[in-house]
C-alpha positions in Angstrom: 8.4 7.6 -9.9 10.9 10.4 -10.2 13.4 12.3 -8.3 13.6 16.1 -7.8 15.7 18.5 -5.8 15.2 20.7 -2.8 15.9 24.4 -2.7 17.0 24.8 0.9 20.4 26.4 -0.1 22.8 26.3 -3.0 25.1 23.8 -1.2 22.2 21.5 -0.4 21.0 21.8 -4.0 23.9 19.7 -5.2 23.1 16.6 -3.1 19.7 16.7 -1.5 16.9 15.2 -3.6 13.5 15.8 -2.2 11.0 14.2 -4.4 10.4 10.7 -5.7 8.0 11.4 -8.5 8.1 15.2 -8.8 7.0 16.9 -11.9 8.6 20.2 -12.9 6.6 23.4 -13.2 6.9 24.2 -16.9 5.1 26.0 -19.6 2.5 24.1 -21.6 4.6 24.0 -24.7 7.4 22.3 -22.8 5.0 19.9 -21.0 2.8 18.9 -24.0 4.6 18.2 -27.3 2.6 19.0 -30.4 3.1 16.8 -33.4 3.3 17.6 -37.1 1.1 15.1 -38.9 1.5 14.2 -42.6 -0.4 11.5 -44.6 1.0 9.6 -47.5 0.6 6.3 -49.3 3.2 3.7 -48.8 4.8 2.8 -52.1 3.3 -0.2 -53.8 1.0 -1.0 -50.9 -2.5 -0.1 -49.8 -1.3 1.4 -46.6 -1.7 4.9 -45.5 1.3 6.2 -43.6 0.7 8.6 -40.7 4.0 10.5 -40.4 4.4 12.0 -36.9 7.1 14.6 -36.2 7.8 17.2 -33.5 10.1 20.0 -32.8 13.5 19.0 -31.6 13.4 21.9 -29.2 10.1 20.7 -27.8 11.5 17.2 -27.4 14.7 18.4 -25.7 12.6 20.6 -23.4 10.5 17.7 -22.5 13.5 15.5 -21.8 15.1 18.2 -19.7 12.1 18.7 -17.5 10.9 15.1 -17.3 14.0 13.0 -17.4 13.5 10.4 -14.6 10.1 11.8 -13.8 7.9 10.7 -16.7 8.9 7.5 -18.4 6.8 7.9 -21.6 6.5 11.1 -23.7 3.1 12.4 -24.6 2.7 13.8 -28.1 -0.5 15.6 -29.0 -1.9 14.5 -32.4 -5.7 15.2 -32.6 -6.1 13.2 -35.8 -9.8 13.0 -36.7 -11.2 9.8 -38.3 -12.6 12.0 -41.2 -9.0 12.9 -42.1 -8.0 9.3 -42.6 -8.0 8.2 -46.3 -9.7 4.9 -46.5 -9.1 2.3 -49.3 -11.6 1.0 -51.7 -11.6 -2.4 -50.0 -13.2 -3.6 -46.8 -10.1 -2.9 -44.7 -7.7 0.0 -44.6 -4.3 -0.2 -43.0 -2.5 2.6 -41.3 1.1 2.7 -40.3 2.5 5.2 -37.8 5.9 6.4 -38.9 8.2 8.3 -36.4 11.6 9.9 -37.1 12.9 7.7 -34.3 12.6 4.0 -33.5 10.4 3.5 -30.5 7.4 1.6 -29.2 4.2 3.7 -28.9 0.8 3.7 -27.4 -2.2 5.4 -29.0 -5.0 7.2 -27.1 -8.3 7.1 -28.9 -11.3 9.3 -28.3 -14.2 7.1 -29.5 -17.4 8.8 -30.3 -18.9 5.6 -31.9 -17.9 2.4 -33.7 -20.5 1.8 -36.4 -22.2 -1.6 -36.8 -20.2 -3.9 -38.9 -17.0 -1.9 -38.5 -13.9 -2.7 -36.4 -10.8 -0.8 -35.3 -7.8 -2.9 -34.3 -4.1 -3.4 -34.1 -2.6 -6.2 -36.2 0.9 -7.6 -36.6 1.6 -7.1 -40.2 3.9 -10.1 -40.4 1.9 -12.7 -38.5 -1.6 -11.4 -39.1 -2.4 -11.7 -35.4 -4.7 -9.1 -33.9 -3.1 -7.8 -30.8 -5.8 -5.4 -29.6 -9.2 -4.4 -30.7 -10.8 -1.0 -29.8 -13.9 -2.0 -27.7 -17.3 -1.0 -29.1 -17.9 1.7 -26.6 -19.4 5.1 -27.3 -18.0 8.4 -25.8 -15.0 6.6 -24.3 -11.2 7.1 -24.2 -9.2 4.0 -25.0 -5.4 3.6 -24.6 -3.8 0.7 -26.6 -1.0 -1.5 -25.3 2.5 -0.5 -26.5 3.6 -1.8 -29.9 6.3 -1.5 -32.5 4.9 0.7 -35.3 7.2 -0.9 -37.8 5.5 -4.2 -37.3 2.0 -3.4 -36.0 -0.5 -1.5 -38.1 -3.8 0.1 -37.2 -6.6 -1.4 -39.3 -10.1 -0.1 -39.9 -12.5 -2.6 -41.4 -15.6 -1.3 -42.9 -18.9 -2.7 -44.1 -20.2 -2.4 -47.7 -16.6 -1.8 -48.9 -16.3 2.0 -49.2 -18.5 3.0 -46.3 -16.7 3.9 -43.1 -18.9 5.6 -40.6 -17.2 5.2 -37.2 -16.3 8.5 -35.5 -13.2 8.7 -33.4 -10.0 10.7 -33.0 -6.4 9.8 -32.2 -5.8 12.3 -29.4 -2.3 11.4 -28.2 0.6 9.1 -29.2 2.8 8.1 -26.2 6.4 7.5 -27.2 8.6 5.2 -25.1 12.3 6.1 -24.5 12.4 9.3 -26.6 15.6 9.5 -28.7 18.2 11.6 -27.0 17.0 10.8 -23.5 19.3 8.7 -21.3 16.3 6.8 -20.1 16.3 4.4 -17.2 15.4 0.9 -16.5 11.9 0.7 -15.1 9.6 -2.0 -13.9 10.3 -5.7 -13.0 13.7 -6.3 -11.5 15.0 -2.7 -11.6 14.7 -1.6 -7.9 17.9 -1.2 -5.8 18.8 -4.5 -4.2 18.7 -2.9 -0.7 14.9 -2.9 -0.7 13.6 -6.2 0.8 10.7 -7.9 -0.9 7.5 -7.5 1.2 7.4 -11.3 1.5 10.7 -11.2 3.5 8.8 -10.0 6.5 6.9 -12.9 8.0 5.4 -11.0 10.9 1.6 -11.3 10.5 1.0 -7.6 10.9 3.4 -6.7 8.1 1.8 -9.4 5.9 -1.5 -7.7 6.3 -0.1 -4.2 5.8 1.7 -5.2 2.6 -1.7 -6.1 1.0 -2.8 -2.5 1.2 -0.2 -1.4 -1.4 -0.8 -0.9 -5.1 1.4 0.2 -8.0 -0.2 3.0 -10.0 0.5 3.7 -13.7 -0.5 7.3 -14.1 -1.5 8.5 -17.5 -1.3 12.3 -18.1 -1.7 14.3 -21.3 2.0 15.1 -21.0 3.2 11.5 -20.5 3.0 8.4 -18.4 4.8 7.7 -15.1 4.5 5.6 -11.9 3.7 6.1 -8.2 2.7 3.9 -5.3 -0.5 4.0 -3.2 -2.7 2.2 -0.7 -6.3 1.1 -0.3 -7.9 3.0 2.6 -10.6 1.9 5.0 -13.4 4.2 6.1 -15.6 4.3 9.2 -18.5 2.5 7.4 -16.3 -0.5 6.7 -18.1 -0.7 3.3 -15.0 -1.5 1.2 -15.3 1.6 -0.9 -12.1 1.4 -3.0 -10.4 4.6 -1.9 -6.7 4.9 -2.9 -4.4 7.3 -1.1 -1.2 8.5 -3.0 0.9 11.6 -3.3 -0.3 15.0 -4.6 3.0 15.8 -6.3 2.6 12.8 -8.6 0.2 15.0 -10.7 1.5 18.5 -10.0 1.5 20.8 -13.1 0.2 17.9 -15.2 -3.2 17.0 -16.7 -4.2 13.6 -15.3 -6.4 11.3 -17.3 -7.8 9.6 -14.3 -10.1 7.3 -16.4 -6.9 5.7 -17.8 -4.9 5.2 -14.6 -4.1 1.6 -13.9 -3.9 0.1 -10.4 -1.8 -3.1 -10.1 -2.7 -5.4 -7.2 -0.7 -8.3 -5.9 2.4 -7.3 -7.9 4.8 -9.0 -5.6 7.1 -12.0 -4.9 5.7 -14.8 -2.8 9.1 -15.4 -1.2 12.0 -13.3 0.0 14.0 -14.2 -3.1 13.3 -12.2 -6.3 11.4 -14.3 -8.8 12.9 -15.2 -12.1 9.7 -14.5 -13.9 7.5 -11.4 -13.6 4.4 -11.9 -11.5 1.1 -11.8 -13.2 -0.6 -8.4 -12.9 -4.1 -8.1 -11.5 -5.3 -4.6 -12.5 -8.1 -2.2 -12.3 -8.4 0.8 -14.7 -10.0 4.1 -14.0 -10.7 6.3 -11.0 -12.2 9.6 -9.9 -10.4 12.3 -8.0 -12.0 12.9 -4.6 -9.6 15.1 -2.6 -6.1 16.6 -2.8 -3.8 18.9 -0.8 -0.4 20.2 -1.6 0.6 21.1 2.0 0.6 17.5 3.2 1.1 16.0 -0.3 -2.0 13.8 -0.4 -4.2 12.7 -3.2 -7.3 10.5 -2.7 -9.1 8.8 -5.6 -11.9 6.3 -5.8 -11.6 3.4 -8.2 -14.3 3.3 -10.9 -15.0 -0.4 -9.9 -15.3 -2.2 -6.7 -12.7 -4.8 -5.8 -14.2 -8.3 -5.9 -14.8 -9.9 -2.5 -11.9 -12.2 -1.4 -9.4 -10.5 -3.7 -6.4 -10.5 -1.5 -6.2 -6.9 -0.4 -6.5 -5.0 2.9 -8.1 -1.6 3.4 -5.6 0.3 5.5 -6.5 1.4 9.0 -5.3 4.9 10.1 -4.4 7.2 13.0 -4.9 10.9 12.8 -3.2 11.8 16.1 -1.6 15.2 15.7 1.0 14.8 18.5 2.3 11.3 18.6 5.7 10.6 17.0 6.3 7.1 15.6 9.3 5.3 16.9 9.0 2.7 14.1 7.9 3.2 10.5 7.2 0.7 7.7 6.9 1.8 4.0 5.2 -0.5 1.6 6.1 0.6 -2.0 7.0 -0.1 -5.6 10.4 1.5 -6.1 11.1 2.0 -9.8 7.7 0.4 -10.5 9.2 -2.9 -9.4 7.5 -5.6 -7.3 6.2 -4.8 -3.8 9.0 -3.9 -1.3 9.2 -2.9 2.3 11.5 -0.4 4.0 11.9 0.1 7.8 12.8 3.0 10.0 13.5 1.8 13.6 15.1 5.1 14.8 11.9 7.2 14.9 10.7 10.3 13.1 10.4 13.9 13.9 7.9 16.5 12.7 9.9 18.6 10.3 9.7 22.2 11.8 10.3 24.2 8.6 8.7 25.0 5.3 10.1 22.9 2.4 10.5 24.2 -1.2 10.3 21.5 -3.8 11.5 21.5 -7.4 8.1 21.2 -9.1 8.3 25.0 -9.4 8.9 28.3 -7.6 5.4 28.1 -6.1 5.6 24.6 -4.8 6.0 24.7 -1.0 4.9 22.6 1.9 4.3 24.4 5.2 6.2 23.8 8.4 5.1 20.8 10.5 3.2 19.1 7.6 5.8 16.4 7.1 7.6 13.7 9.1 11.4 13.6 8.6 13.4 10.3 9.2 16.0 7.9 7.8 15.4 4.3 6.8 17.4 1.7 8.7 16.6 -1.0 6.2 15.9 -0.4 2.6 15.1 3.1 1.4 13.1 4.7 -1.4 13.4 5.4 -5.2 11.4 6.9 -8.0 8.1 5.1 -8.0 7.9 4.9 -4.2 6.0 8.2 -4.0 2.6 7.9 -2.4 3.5 4.6 -0.7 1.9 4.2 2.7 3.8 4.6 5.9 2.6 2.7 9.0 3.5 2.8 12.6 4.3 -0.3 14.6 0.6 -0.8 15.5 -0.3 -1.0 11.8 -2.0 2.4 11.5 -1.3 4.5 8.4 0.1 7.8 9.5 1.7 9.3 6.3 2.5 8.7 2.6 6.0 9.1 1.3 6.8 12.4 -0.4 10.5 12.5 -1.2 14.0 12.8 0.1 17.5 11.6 -0.7 17.1 8.6 -2.9 19.0 5.5 -2.0 19.6 2.9 0.7 20.3 3.0 4.4 23.6 4.8 4.3 22.4 7.7 2.1 18.7 8.1 2.3 16.7 10.8 4.1 13.0 10.7 3.7 10.0 13.1 4.1 6.4 12.0 4.3 3.2 14.0 4.3 1.4 13.6 7.6 -2.1 12.0 7.6 -3.1 14.1 10.6 -2.6 17.2 8.5 -4.4 15.8 5.5 -7.4 14.9 7.6 -8.7 18.5 7.8 -6.4 20.2 5.4 -8.8 22.5 3.5 -12.2 24.0 3.9 -14.1 21.7 1.5 -14.4 18.0 1.0 -12.2 18.3 -2.1 -9.3 19.5 0.1 -9.4 17.0 3.0 -9.7 13.4 3.9 -12.2 13.4 6.7 -15.4 13.7 4.5 -14.4 10.5 2.7 -12.9 8.3 5.4 -15.3 9.4 8.1 -18.4 10.1 6.1 -20.8 9.9 9.1 -18.7 12.3 11.2 -18.1 9.9 14.0 -15.0 11.9 15.0 -12.9 8.8 15.8 -9.1 9.4 16.1 -8.2 6.0 14.5 -9.8 3.2 12.6 -8.7 -0.4 12.1 -7.8 -2.1 8.8 -10.3 -4.3 7.0 -9.4 -7.5 5.2 -11.4 -7.9 2.0 -13.5 -11.0 2.9 -17.0 -12.1 1.9 -19.6 -11.4 4.6 -20.5 -15.1 5.1 -16.8 -15.8 5.7 -16.7 -13.3 8.6 -17.0 -14.8 12.1 -16.3 -13.8 15.7 -14.0 -15.4 18.3 -15.3 -15.1 21.8 -13.0 -15.9 24.8 -13.2 -16.3 28.5 -10.3 -16.1 31.0 -11.0 -17.5 34.5 -8.9 -18.5 37.6 -8.8 -22.1 38.8 -11.9 -21.5 40.8 -13.9 -20.2 37.8 -13.8 -16.5 38.7 -13.3 -14.1 35.8 -9.9 -12.5 35.5 -9.8 -8.9 34.4 -7.2 -7.0 32.4 -5.6 -9.9 30.7 -3.9 -8.8 27.5 -5.0 -10.9 24.6 -2.6 -10.8 21.6 -4.0 -11.9 18.3 -1.5 -12.8 15.5 -1.7 -14.6 12.2 -4.3 -13.6 9.5 -5.4 -10.8 11.7 -3.6 -8.8 14.3 -5.1 -7.1 17.3 -4.6 -6.6 21.1 -7.6 -6.9 23.4 -8.1 -6.9 27.1 -10.6 -8.9 29.2 -13.4 -7.1 30.9 -14.9 -7.5 34.4 -16.4 -10.8 33.2 -13.0 -12.0 32.0 -14.3 -11.9 28.4 -12.9 -10.7 25.1 -14.3 -10.7 21.6 -12.5 -10.6 18.2 -15.1 -9.5 15.6 -15.4 -9.9 11.8 -12.4 -12.0 11.0 -11.9 -14.3 8.0 -12.9 -17.8 9.1 -10.5 -19.3 6.6 -7.5 -17.6 8.2 -5.0 -18.8 10.8 -5.0 -17.3 14.2 -2.8 -17.5 17.3 -4.3 -16.3 20.6 -1.8 -15.6 23.4 -2.9 -14.3 26.8 -0.5 -12.2 28.9 -0.7 -10.6 32.4 2.3 -9.5 34.4 1.3 -7.1 37.1 0.7 -7.1 40.9 3.4 -9.6 41.5 2.5 -10.3 45.2 -1.3 -10.5 44.6 -2.5 -13.6 46.5 1.1 -14.6 47.5 1.7 -15.0 51.3 3.3 -17.2 54.0 0.5 -19.7 53.7 1.6 -20.4 50.1 5.2 -20.9 51.3 4.1 -23.4 53.9 2.1 -25.3 51.3 5.0 -25.4 48.9 7.4 -26.6 51.7 5.0 -29.4 52.7 4.8 -30.4 49.0 8.6 -30.5 48.7 8.8 -32.6 51.9 6.0 -34.9 50.6 4.0 -34.3 53.7 1.0 -32.8 51.9 1.4 -32.8 48.1 -0.7 -30.7 45.7 -4.1 -31.9 44.8 -4.5 -30.1 41.4 -2.3 -29.7 38.3 -2.6 -25.9 38.4 -0.9 -25.8 41.8 2.3 -27.2 40.2 2.3 -24.3 37.7 1.6 -21.8 40.5 4.5 -23.1 42.5 7.0 -23.1 39.6 8.3 -19.6 40.0 11.4 -20.4 38.0 9.3 -21.5 35.0 11.3 -24.7 34.4 8.4 -27.1 34.5 9.3 -28.5 37.9 8.8 -27.5 41.6 12.0 -27.4 43.6 13.7 -25.5 46.5 14.7 -22.8 44.0 11.0 -21.9 43.5 10.5 -21.6 47.3 13.5 -19.3 47.7 12.4 -17.1 44.7 8.9 -16.6 46.2 10.3 -15.9 49.6 12.6 -13.2 48.2 9.6 -11.7 46.5 7.7 -11.5 49.7 10.7 -10.1 51.6 11.0 -7.3 48.9 14.4 -8.6 47.8 13.1 -8.8 44.2 10.0 -7.0 42.7 9.3 -9.5 39.9 10.1 -13.1 38.9 13.2 -13.1 36.6 12.0 -15.9 34.3 8.2 -15.9 34.7 5.4 -13.4 34.3 3.2 -12.8 37.3 0.4 -14.9 35.7 0.7 -18.0 33.4 -2.1 -19.6 31.4 -3.4 -23.0 30.6 -3.1 -23.5 27.7 -0.3 -21.0 27.0 -1.7 -20.3 23.5 -4.6 -21.4 21.3 -4.2 -21.8 17.5 -7.3 -21.7 15.3 -7.9 -22.2 11.6 -10.7 -23.1 9.2 -13.4 -21.9 11.6 -17.0 -22.9 11.0 -19.5 -20.6 9.4 -22.2 -19.0 11.5 -21.9 -19.0 15.3 -18.9 -17.6 17.1 -16.0 -19.8 18.1 -15.3 -20.0 21.8 -11.9 -20.3 23.5 -11.2 -20.7 27.2 -8.0 -20.0 29.3 -7.3 -20.7 32.9 -5.2 -17.9 34.5 -2.8 -19.1 37.2 -1.2 -16.6 39.6 2.5 -17.6 40.1 3.3 -18.2 43.8 -0.4 -18.4 44.8 -0.9 -22.1 45.4 -4.1 -21.7 47.4 -6.0 -19.6 44.9 -6.4 -16.5 47.0 -5.4 -13.9 44.4 -7.9 -11.2 43.5 -8.8 -11.9 39.8 -10.2 -8.4 39.2 -7.1 -6.6 40.4 
């Protein structure tokens, strides 16, 4: 959401920004504006005017401390329903009047809506009802934004003069407070250096991008934006945990029940869309754990995500030592559509304490953050809390802050997942109780695609040599709708479990070790006889084994290459791996329900035309 400054030194203070959505440590009067409320009748109309005002000093303090941090100003009103003067008719209209022109949102505390009564917002000019307060007891309700000059609050009663509903207007949220410079926020406002997530066609990055959510955070003091990600846990039970950044709420009073989580807010292509994508949203969450040192905040959505909704629960790695040489950030800079930024130059563990501008007491300890620079894209307000993945697709951090901007100017810091895992002494201060509830102690856990159980299937595979013997230690690379790397066992088998049967998968076997395994003079003699047409090969696989140059033909150059390998002149084939496979790849899609799907590869040792290689080596 917003940017803040570091306090390393006076010189660095001028140009180093260290927080994307940081909220300043301020006194309550500066954070929460109190309104002056007056009631009056509108001249010649049956409309009660609710005049809202506030101290100019309070407003300027709010702007000073929140400019670029919170985007909507919270104004405390606490207007009780009993204080509203109802008309003698069946409906009473109320108009909110501000001393500045601005759209507003209203936060209601609803005790009860009586039978036969309604509370709604209606366009005074068109008569169209734009929002009705749901008939819920003991609930908070936040209205959509509206223009108070055109849209009135209406309370319709039963039996004319009887109005029995009990509620209060707790807060009014004011958009673009007068006197603030404001900033563009939302669709189409991110810096052009951030590629859309759809620009990356790599199957792994497609899966990772579906972990990200845009979060609209409602506080008493105002409303702002962060990014976050769905998190998988070791039960694979699709519990809707969201990981974001602790500093998004620092020194503020979150109203978690009103937080909104926007899914699938993205472009379907690399180009920016001309129209804003439709928002799929969930509202409400519960705080589960938080820690300032590694800047993490974990919440649980109040509602489960429907099966087959296109999301991924992120896998993670809590290794305390490993340094990533590649990082991917999935985020919503400036609350725009989903973007991806890349660091290909590696990260370091930042060795020092960092002091952040939330307040004099806001510090993060040494070695709790990664430090790095993006080589493509960058970060902005709104990126905070966005997940950072290593090149294997494991979440290892969430973005905290740094120098805002693109490749040439950015410098980023991210709270380390490994530190968040066991950060504090209780479940409310660490991640492990929530993401490993059965205390398995695993160091990493894979991602989980949100798929219905009867659409989950297995792919079982077998790799054998031409004689039918199992081949061990073949690397099986899975790409497409799922990504994974497996190795065949002593039986030459591998198994890919619980994948979406409606997805698309490419299975590629690879083995490039023990170059001379099975290759000897007998093979050279057999190849020579084949070239001289004295004793040609009997099986198609022998043609592949003799083709050391990997050009789909057997010639003198292959004989020479294998001879050089045996003489130790070369240690590997320049244009061929040690083993090749028939078929080279297998592509699958729309798999049947129920039983596993089976795939079979034949592994052929290059240079070994008589099939003497040890398949278990």
